[in-house]
N, C-alpha and C positions, 0 to 999 in steps of 0.2 A: 383258410379252410373253406371248402366248397359245400354247398347245401347237399344233403342226401335226401333220398325219398322219405326216410324216417323224419328228418328235420321238417320237411315240407308237410307231412301228415300232422305233426305236432302243431305247426303253425296254423294249419287249416282248422284243427279241432279246438284251437284257442279262440276262435271267432265266436261271438255270442250265438247260442242256439245250434252250433255246428255239431254234427255227429258222423261217425264212420259207418259205411254200409258196404256190402258186397253183393250188389244186385245180380251180378253174373259171376259164376264160379272163378275165383282167383282175381277178380277185378275190384280193387278198392277205390271207393269214391268218398268224397266229403260232401255232405248235404246240409242244407238249412231248410227247415220244414221238410217237405217231401221232394225238394228240388236239388239236383246236383250242382255244385259250384266248382268242383275240381275232380278230375279223373287222375288218380295217382298210379302211375305205371312204372315204378321203380326208377328208371333212368329218364323219365319225362313226366310232364304234368299237362293235362288238358284243361284249358280255362276259357271262359267267356271273355273274348278279347275286344269286343266291339258290339255295337247295336246291330251291325250288319256285316256282310263280307267285306265291303269297301273299308270300313273302319278297322276291321281285324287284319286286313292286308297290309296296313301300315307297319305292323309289327313283323310280318313276314318279310317285307321289303327291307326293314332295318336289320334283320338277322336272318338272311336267307339260308344259312347253313344250319341254323338251330331252331327255327320256328317254321311250322308247316300247318296247312289247313287240316283240321280233323276230318276223318272219314265220316260220312253220313250227316253230321251236324255242322260241318264247316260253313255251310251256306248261311247259318244263323249267327255267325260271328265267333265260332269256336276254333281255337288253335291248339296245337301241341307244341310245347316248349321243351327242348332237351336240357336236362340238368348238366352242369359242368361245362357248358359251351360258352359262347360269347355273351349271352345275356347275363349281366351282373346279378349276383345273389340278391342285393337290395331291390333291384328292379323286378326280379322274379317274384319276390315277396309282395311287392306293391301290385303286380299283375294279379296275383292270387287274391289279394284284398279287394281289388277292383272287380274281379269276377264275383266274389262274395257279395259285394254291395249291389252289383247289377242284378243278381238273382234275388236278393232280399227285396229290392225295389219292386219286383214283379209279384211278390207274394201278397195275398190279401192282408190288409192292415191287421186283422185279427190274428193272423198266423206269423207275423213278424216278431223276431226276438225283441225283448224289452231293452 
């Protein structure tokens, strides 16, 4: 069975301190503190995939048909990953977890989840 957008949202919200928001009409995101760590778009997820574009491009090169640079924020290491494609579900969950950890590490210590 392949991951669905609902499965991915549930996984995101299981992270410590994570919560769902809809900052733009119809666009669901997962946040920790006041920062987004996953853009949940039904058939895809936007994640922080590297500290910079070069690191994030490693994933694009590994899965060129299913991973692309996110519009507007891609230069900061954000990628869009298509669900149900070549990226295995377990790797996709780990990518979401890594995005979460990356965003948490940038929060002030006083605002990090316990």
